[in-house]
DRENKOLSE-119542 format. One record per atom (N, C-alpha, C): residue in one letter; x, y, z negated; atom name; chain; residue number from 1. Coordinates in pm, whole numbers. Atoms other than C-alpha are relative to their C-alpha. Last residue first. Example, Ala and Ser with C-alpha at 12.3 -4.5 7.8 and 13.67 -1.06 7.14 Angstrom:
REM residues 2
[r S, [-82, -119, 6], N, A, 2]
[r S, [1367, -106, -714], CA, A, 2]
[r S, [-77, 109, -73], C, A, 2]
[r A, [89, -119, 0], N, A, 1]
[r A, [1230, -450, -780], CA, A, 1]
[r A, [90, 120, 0], C, A, 1]
This chain:
REM residues 135
[r N, [-116, -78, 31], N, A, 135]
[r N, [2028, -231, 976], CA, A, 135]
[r N, [-78, 112, -59], C, A, 135]
[r D, [117, -166, -51], N, A, 134]
[r D, [1801, -548, 898], CA, A, 134]
[r D, [121, 91, -32], C, A, 134]
[r N, [-24, -2, -147], N, A, 133]
[r N, [2056, -910, 908], CA, A, 133]
[r N, [-48, 163, 65], C, A, 133]
[r Q, [-129, -24, 2], N, A, 132]
[r Q, [2046, -909, 510], CA, A, 132]
[r Q, [41, 61, 140], C, A, 132]
[r K, [-34, 90, 31], N, A, 131]
[r K, [1651, -826, 475], CA, A, 131]
[r K, [173, -5, 87], C, A, 131]
[r L, [-74, 16, -163], N, A, 130]
[r L, [1502, -522, 408], CA, A, 130]
[r L, [115, -173, -26], C, A, 130]
[r K, [-158, 46, 38], N, A, 129]
[r K, [1273, -534, 112], CA, A, 129]
[r K, [67, -46, 198], C, A, 129]
[r R, [10, 134, -70], N, A, 128]
[r R, [961, -343, 262], CA, A, 128]
[r R, [131, -10, -99], C, A, 128]
[r V, [-85, -43, -62], N, A, 127]
[r V, [811, -93, 3], CA, A, 127]
[r V, [42, -160, 29], C, A, 127]
[r L, [-43, -68, -67], N, A, 126]
[r L, [470, -72, -88], CA, A, 126]
[r L, [132, 76, 8], C, A, 126]
[r Q, [91, -36, -98], N, A, 125]
[r Q, [328, -396, -175], CA, A, 125]
[r Q, [44, 121, 67], C, A, 125]
[r N, [27, 64, -93], N, A, 124]
[r N, [631, -520, -333], CA, A, 124]
[r N, [-72, 9, 100], C, A, 124]
[r A, [-101, -28, -72], N, A, 123]
[r A, [644, -251, -594], CA, A, 123]
[r A, [18, -85, 125], C, A, 123]
[r I, [9, -118, -31], N, A, 122]
[r I, [313, -326, -705], CA, A, 122]
[r I, [79, 71, 108], C, A, 122]
[r N, [110, 8, -148], N, A, 121]
[r N, [366, -683, -680], CA, A, 121]
[r N, [-54, 152, 28], C, A, 121]
[r R, [-100, 46, -157], N, A, 120]
[r R, [675, -619, -894], CA, A, 120]
[r R, [-125, 13, 85], C, A, 120]
[r Q, [-67, -81, -41], N, A, 119]
[r Q, [408, -405, -1185], CA, A, 119]
[r Q, [63, -2, 173], C, A, 119]
[r T, [70, -68, -55], N, A, 118]
[r T, [212, -665, -1207], CA, A, 118]
[r T, [47, 130, 90], C, A, 118]
[r N, [-45, 52, -144], N, A, 117]
[r N, [510, -895, -1262], CA, A, 117]
[r N, [-115, 30, 55], C, A, 117]
[r K, [-131, -55, -82], N, A, 116]
[r K, [609, -632, -1548], CA, A, 116]
[r K, [-43, -105, 141], C, A, 116]
[r H, [-14, -148, -56], N, A, 115]
[r H, [249, -610, -1685], CA, A, 115]
[r H, [106, -5, 60], C, A, 115]
[r D, [152, -25, -90], N, A, 114]
[r D, [224, -1030, -1715], CA, A, 114]
[r D, [0, 129, 68], C, A, 114]
[r D, [-8, 103, -153], N, A, 113]
[r D, [564, -1095, -1838], CA, A, 113]
[r D, [-88, 51, 84], C, A, 113]
[r V, [-97, -90, -56], N, A, 112]
[r V, [496, -786, -2143], CA, A, 112]
[r V, [59, -46, 192], C, A, 112]
[r D, [47, -88, -45], N, A, 111]
[r D, [221, -971, -2228], CA, A, 111]
[r D, [100, 110, 72], C, A, 111]
[r N, [137, 15, -111], N, A, 110]
[r N, [326, -1290, -2261], CA, A, 110]
[r N, [-49, 130, 59], C, A, 110]
[r Q, [-93, 4, -130], N, A, 109]
[r Q, [646, -1179, -2426], CA, A, 109]
[r Q, [-107, -8, 109], C, A, 109]
[r D, [-69, 116, 10], N, A, 108]
[r D, [432, -1066, -2729], CA, A, 108]
[r D, [30, 25, 154], C, A, 108]
[r W, [64, 138, -95], N, A, 107]
[r W, [349, -706, -2706], CA, A, 107]
[r W, [92, -112, -32], C, A, 107]
[r V, [101, 39, 30], N, A, 106]
[r V, [444, -432, -2992], CA, A, 106]
[r V, [-82, -138, 87], C, A, 106]
[r S, [-10, 65, 114], N, A, 105]
[r S, [785, -389, -2921], CA, A, 105]
[r S, [-119, -51, -81], C, A, 105]
[r I, [-38, 131, -47], N, A, 104]
[r I, [720, -351, -2527], CA, A, 104]
[r I, [72, -45, -136], C, A, 104]
[r S, [69, 112, 94], N, A, 103]
[r S, [460, -128, -2598], CA, A, 103]
[r S, [81, -107, 17], C, A, 103]
[r D, [100, -76, 144], N, A, 102]
[r D, [628, 237, -2500], CA, A, 102]
[r D, [-23, -131, -81], C, A, 102]
[r N, [-78, -104, 153], N, A, 101]
[r N, [830, 112, -2240], CA, A, 101]
[r N, [-19, 16, -112], C, A, 101]
[r I, [-92, 134, 46], N, A, 100]
[r I, [572, -127, -2084], CA, A, 100]
[r I, [105, 56, -71], C, A, 100]
[r I, [141, 40, 94], N, A, 99]
[r I, [286, 202, -2075], CA, A, 99]
[r I, [152, -154, -57], C, A, 99]
[r K, [31, -87, 140], N, A, 98]
[r K, [572, 388, -1936], CA, A, 98]
[r K, [-48, -64, -67], C, A, 98]
[r Q, [-192, -29, 1], N, A, 97]
[r Q, [714, 155, -1623], CA, A, 97]
[r Q, [-53, 88, -162], C, A, 97]
[r M, [53, 169, 33], N, A, 96]
[r M, [258, 81, -1577], CA, A, 96]
[r M, [211, 48, -84], C, A, 96]
[r R, [54, -1, 121], N, A, 95]
[r R, [291, 476, -1544], CA, A, 95]
[r R, [4, -119, -76], C, A, 95]
[r C, [-102, -127, 132], N, A, 94]
[r C, [546, 500, -1266], CA, A, 94]
[r C, [-31, -45, -119], C, A, 94]
[r H, [-186, 104, 13], N, A, 93]
[r H, [393, 169, -1090], CA, A, 93]
[r H, [103, 60, -131], C, A, 93]
[r V, [57, 132, 64], N, A, 92]
[r V, [31, 365, -1071], CA, A, 92]
[r V, [149, -108, -101], C, A, 92]
[r A, [45, -82, 154], N, A, 91]
[r A, [177, 681, -960], CA, A, 91]
[r A, [-32, -99, -129], C, A, 91]
[r A, [-143, -36, 22], N, A, 90]
[r A, [326, 433, -652], CA, A, 90]
[r A, [11, 94, -126], C, A, 90]
[r L, [-41, 72, 40], N, A, 89]
[r L, [-19, 347, -629], CA, A, 89]
[r L, [155, -7, -43], C, A, 89]
[r L, [114, 51, 152], N, A, 88]
[r L, [-180, 661, -604], CA, A, 88]
[r L, [75, -151, -39], C, A, 88]
[r L, [-101, -58, 68], N, A, 87]
[r L, [150, 702, -326], CA, A, 87]
[r L, [-109, 35, -188], C, A, 87]
[r S, [-74, 77, -17], N, A, 86]
[r S, [-49, 430, -128], CA, A, 86]
[r S, [95, 97, -139], C, A, 86]
[r L, [32, 118, 36], N, A, 85]
[r L, [-349, 547, -101], CA, A, 85]
[r L, [123, -89, -98], C, A, 85]
[r T, [36, -1, 132], N, A, 84]
[r T, [-281, 889, -46], CA, A, 84]
[r T, [-30, -132, -91], C, A, 84]
[r T, [-63, -21, 49], N, A, 83]
[r T, [-93, 732, 253], CA, A, 83]
[r T, [9, 83, -171], C, A, 83]
[r M, [-85, 159, 24], N, A, 82]
[r M, [-329, 519, 361], CA, A, 82]
[r M, [96, 62, -107], C, A, 82]
[r R, [116, 73, 96], N, A, 81]
[r R, [-612, 819, 355], CA, A, 81]
[r R, [104, -101, -56], C, A, 81]
[r Q, [49, -101, 93], N, A, 80]
[r Q, [-409, 1063, 571], CA, A, 80]
[r Q, [-38, -140, -156], C, A, 80]
[r Q, [-126, -58, 106], N, A, 79]
[r Q, [-258, 804, 769], CA, A, 79]
[r Q, [-1, 87, -118], C, A, 79]
[r G, [38, 67, 123], N, A, 78]
[r G, [-650, 679, 873], CA, A, 78]
[r G, [128, 26, -75], C, A, 78]
[r D, [119, -124, 43], N, A, 77]
[r D, [-611, 690, 1237], CA, A, 77]
[r D, [-1, -62, -143], C, A, 77]
[r I, [37, -99, -106], N, A, 76]
[r I, [-316, 493, 1479], CA, A, 76]
[r I, [-125, 109, -74], C, A, 76]
[r I, [108, -79, 55], N, A, 75]
[r I, [-115, 363, 1181], CA, A, 75]
[r I, [-54, 78, 137], C, A, 75]
[r E, [13, -153, -25], N, A, 74]
[r E, [127, 153, 1404], CA, A, 74]
[r E, [-156, 25, -38], C, A, 74]
[r N, [112, -26, -22], N, A, 73]
[r N, [145, -250, 1278], CA, A, 73]
[r N, [-25, 200, 14], C, A, 73]
[r I, [-1, -169, 78], N, A, 72]
[r I, [519, -360, 1243], CA, A, 72]
[r I, [-172, 6, 74], C, A, 72]
[r K, [65, -69, -83], N, A, 71]
[r K, [557, -718, 1309], CA, A, 71]
[r K, [-64, 98, -69], C, A, 71]
[r D, [109, -3, 80], N, A, 70]
[r D, [896, -846, 1187], CA, A, 70]
[r D, [-97, 83, 83], C, A, 70]
[r T, [22, -142, 39], N, A, 69]
[r T, [1111, -982, 1437], CA, A, 69]
[r T, [-140, -19, -78], C, A, 69]
[r S, [-19, 9, 77], N, A, 68]
[r S, [1163, -1370, 1502], CA, A, 68]
[r S, [58, 140, -46], C, A, 68]
[r P, [-20, 93, 62], N, A, 67]
[r P, [1086, -1344, 1845], CA, A, 67]
[r P, [74, 28, -133], C, A, 67]
[r Q, [-148, 33, 50], N, A, 66]
[r Q, [1059, -984, 1951], CA, A, 66]
[r Q, [-25, -121, -59], C, A, 66]
[r A, [-60, 26, 132], N, A, 65]
[r A, [757, -767, 1982], CA, A, 65]
[r A, [66, -114, 89], C, A, 65]
[r T, [-137, -23, 34], N, A, 64]
[r T, [699, -559, 2312], CA, A, 64]
[r T, [58, -20, -106], C, A, 64]
[r S, [-84, -24, -115], N, A, 63]
[r S, [412, -690, 2451], CA, A, 63]
[r S, [104, 1, -39], C, A, 63]
[r A, [-82, 86, 40], N, A, 62]
[r A, [233, -762, 2102], CA, A, 62]
[r A, [106, -43, 148], C, A, 62]
[r D, [-63, 42, -151], N, A, 61]
[r D, [187, -440, 2069], CA, A, 61]
[r D, [60, -100, -23], C, A, 61]
[r F, [-120, 105, -19], N, A, 60]
[r F, [8, -393, 1718], CA, A, 60]
[r F, [10, -52, 127], C, A, 60]
[r M, [-28, 123, -174], N, A, 59]
[r M, [-204, -136, 1669], CA, A, 59]
[r M, [111, -52, -28], C, A, 59]
[r C, [-191, 3, -10], N, A, 58]
[r C, [-340, 25, 1342], CA, A, 58]
[r C, [-25, -95, 130], C, A, 58]
[r I, [-24, 41, -129], N, A, 57]
[r I, [-658, 201, 1271], CA, A, 57]
[r I, [127, -25, -9], C, A, 57]
[r I, [-139, -50, -47], N, A, 56]
[r I, [-794, 296, 907], CA, A, 56]
[r I, [68, -114, 86], C, A, 56]
[r S, [-105, 71, -140], N, A, 55]
[r S, [-1110, 345, 893], CA, A, 55]
[r S, [118, 27, -38], C, A, 55]
[r G, [-32, -58, -91], N, A, 54]
[r G, [-1313, 515, 547], CA, A, 54]
[r G, [104, -75, 132], C, A, 54]
[r I, [-63, -177, 3], N, A, 53]
[r I, [-1353, 480, 235], CA, A, 53]
[r I, [11, 34, 111], C, A, 53]
[r F, [-60, -71, -84], N, A, 52]
[r F, [-1587, 149, 230], CA, A, 52]
[r F, [40, 118, -8], C, A, 52]
[r H, [38, -145, -70], N, A, 51]
[r H, [-1641, 12, -76], CA, A, 51]
[r H, [93, 87, 146], C, A, 51]
[r G, [36, 43, -151], N, A, 50]
[r G, [-1491, -363, -139], CA, A, 50]
[r G, [-79, 147, 55], C, A, 50]
[r A, [-109, 94, -93], N, A, 49]
[r A, [-1459, -295, -516], CA, A, 49]
[r A, [-27, -54, 153], C, A, 49]
[r G, [-24, 145, 30], N, A, 48]
[r G, [-1765, -99, -662], CA, A, 48]
[r G, [122, -26, 96], C, A, 48]
[r N, [7, 102, -91], N, A, 47]
[r N, [-1802, 270, -597], CA, A, 47]
[r N, [44, -88, -70], C, A, 47]
[r D, [119, -59, -1], N, A, 46]
[r D, [-1814, 648, -822], CA, A, 46]
[r D, [-47, -158, 72], C, A, 46]
[r Q, [54, 97, 133], N, A, 45]
[r Q, [-1432, 535, -898], CA, A, 45]
[r Q, [-189, -34, 12], C, A, 45]
[r I, [42, 97, 36], N, A, 44]
[r I, [-1391, 527, -543], CA, A, 44]
[r I, [7, -43, -97], C, A, 44]
[r D, [95, 73, -66], N, A, 43]
[r D, [-1541, 769, -416], CA, A, 43]
[r D, [35, -132, -6], C, A, 43]
[r S, [129, 10, 45], N, A, 42]
[r S, [-1395, 1007, -666], CA, A, 42]
[r S, [-111, -99, 31], C, A, 42]
[r F, [-36, 64, 173], N, A, 41]
[r F, [-1021, 921, -622], CA, A, 41]
[r F, [-150, -65, -62], C, A, 41]
[r I, [-5, 156, -42], N, A, 40]
[r I, [-1125, 968, -241], CA, A, 40]
[r I, [-5, -40, -134], C, A, 40]
[r K, [121, 63, -68], N, A, 39]
[r K, [-1279, 1309, -302], CA, A, 39]
[r K, [-4, -120, -3], C, A, 39]
[r D, [115, -1, 60], N, A, 38]
[r D, [-1054, 1456, -565], CA, A, 38]
[r D, [-111, -102, 89], C, A, 38]
[r W, [-17, 112, 84], N, A, 37]
[r W, [-746, 1342, -328], CA, A, 37]
[r W, [-119, 1, -92], C, A, 37]
[r N, [35, 137, -120], N, A, 36]
[r N, [-931, 1571, -41], CA, A, 36]
[r N, [58, -132, -123], C, A, 36]
[r E, [112, 38, -51], N, A, 35]
[r E, [-963, 1872, -268], CA, A, 35]
[r E, [11, -124, 45], C, A, 35]
[r Q, [98, 45, 60], N, A, 34]
[r Q, [-617, 1821, -417], CA, A, 34]
[r Q, [-138, -26, -20], C, A, 34]
[r A, [32, -74, 151], N, A, 33]
[r A, [-455, 1823, -119], CA, A, 33]
[r A, [-39, -34, -95], C, A, 33]
[r W, [117, 8, 119], N, A, 32]
[r W, [-406, 1608, 200], CA, A, 32]
[r W, [60, 50, -101], C, A, 32]
[r S, [58, -146, 56], N, A, 31]
[r S, [-121, 1751, 450], CA, A, 31]
[r S, [-131, 28, -76], C, A, 31]
[r Y, [84, -16, 110], N, A, 30]
[r Y, [97, 1462, 547], CA, A, 30]
[r Y, [-89, 77, -24], C, A, 30]
[r P, [-43, 65, 119], N, A, 29]
[r P, [256, 1485, 884], CA, A, 29]
[r P, [-81, 13, -117], C, A, 29]
[r R, [52, -136, 96], N, A, 28]
[r R, [22, 1497, 1196], CA, A, 28]
[r R, [103, -77, -112], C, A, 28]
[r Q, [71, -23, 94], N, A, 27]
[r Q, [169, 1136, 1380], CA, A, 27]
[r Q, [6, 143, -68], C, A, 27]
[r Y, [111, -103, -69], N, A, 26]
[r Y, [361, 1140, 1670], CA, A, 26]
[r Y, [-87, 40, -121], C, A, 26]
[r K, [-72, -191, 31], N, A, 25]
[r K, [654, 991, 1455], CA, A, 25]
[r K, [-121, 87, 60], C, A, 25]
[r P, [-57, -80, -127], N, A, 24]
[r P, [413, 672, 1408], CA, A, 24]
[r P, [21, 143, -1], C, A, 24]
[r I, [91, -122, -57], N, A, 23]
[r I, [313, 573, 1077], CA, A, 23]
[r I, [109, 74, 98], C, A, 23]
[r H, [-50, -86, -14], N, A, 22]
[r H, [428, 198, 977], CA, A, 22]
[r H, [-100, 174, 82], C, A, 22]
[r C, [82, -126, -91], N, A, 21]
[r C, [229, -42, 880], CA, A, 21]
[r C, [130, 98, 0], C, A, 21]
[r H, [-8, -149, 104], N, A, 20]
[r H, [418, -395, 729], CA, A, 20]
[r H, [-63, 74, 157], C, A, 20]
[r Q, [102, -80, -23], N, A, 19]
[r Q, [431, -781, 853], CA, A, 19]
[r Q, [-38, 141, -79], C, A, 19]
[r N, [-61, -61, -137], N, A, 18]
[r N, [776, -966, 802], CA, A, 18]
[r N, [-152, 67, 66], C, A, 18]
[r A, [-126, -72, 21], N, A, 17]
[r A, [705, -1034, 436], CA, A, 17]
[r A, [40, 57, 97], C, A, 17]
[r N, [-74, 86, -82], N, A, 16]
[r N, [355, -1208, 509], CA, A, 16]
[r N, [126, 139, -20], C, A, 16]
[r G, [-72, 103, 32], N, A, 15]
[r G, [111, -1183, 264], CA, A, 15]
[r G, [93, -90, 89], C, A, 15]
[r A, [85, 131, -91], N, A, 14]
[r A, [-101, -926, 419], CA, A, 14]
[r A, [70, -97, 2], C, A, 14]
[r N, [-47, 134, 47], N, A, 13]
[r N, [-44, -702, 110], CA, A, 13]
[r N, [-80, -111, 121], C, A, 13]
[r I, [-90, -2, 65], N, A, 12]
[r I, [-109, -333, 238], CA, A, 12]
[r I, [76, -176, -66], C, A, 12]
[r V, [-136, -28, -81], N, A, 11]
[r V, [-337, -417, 462], CA, A, 11]
[r V, [138, 8, -13], C, A, 11]
[r Q, [-36, 95, -94], N, A, 10]
[r Q, [-536, -679, 215], CA, A, 10]
[r Q, [143, 93, 154], C, A, 10]
[r S, [-61, 84, 76], N, A, 9]
[r S, [-559, -429, -42], CA, A, 9]
[r S, [75, -147, 75], C, A, 9]
[r F, [-91, -85, 19], N, A, 8]
[r F, [-743, -162, 152], CA, A, 8]
[r F, [133, -159, -3], C, A, 8]
[r Q, [-9, -121, 153], N, A, 7]
[r Q, [-1003, -424, 234], CA, A, 7]
[r Q, [159, 60, 5], C, A, 7]
[r M, [-79, 66, 105], N, A, 6]
[r M, [-1023, -566, 583], CA, A, 6]
[r M, [0, 104, -94], C, A, 6]
[r Q, [13, -64, 162], N, A, 5]
[r Q, [-1246, -528, 829], CA, A, 5]
[r Q, [78, -67, -69], C, A, 5]
[r S, [-14, 109, 103], N, A, 4]
[r S, [-1083, -661, 1237], CA, A, 4]
[r S, [-63, 77, -172], C, A, 4]
[r A, [20, -50, 155], N, A, 3]
[r A, [-1110, -501, 1534], CA, A, 3]
[r A, [-29, -75, -86], C, A, 3]
[r Q, [135, 55, 123], N, A, 2]
[r Q, [-936, -688, 1817], CA, A, 2]
[r Q, [-7, 86, -102], C, A, 2]
[r M, [60, -50, 157], N, A, 1]
[r M, [-768, -541, 2114], CA, A, 1]
[r M, [-68, -56, -57], C, A, 1]
């Protein structure tokens, strides 16, 4: 097993549609509350891009991988952080839709397209699109 340092954006945007993270069933349920959210959001706001916000440890078991199947990285540690940041991105996605809807009449088409592309990129990072042969 090899460890590597990656930013959160790299973890959720692996650049390969066949690679994604799963939270194994043996992990405890999501339990963070307002106090935890405030701490991580303050930490992000108070520091620059690339600031270390804690470890997220993922494991890929190559011995069980099948050819032509998705590479699934199981989150071993950091699932509370990963889930919270994913929920934040989901909220940003929803807020962007409202901004687009409220501003569509005053923006030029390039602005609308830019915002829709950003929103689509966020959605693609959060949701794995199923292929035709997936069950």
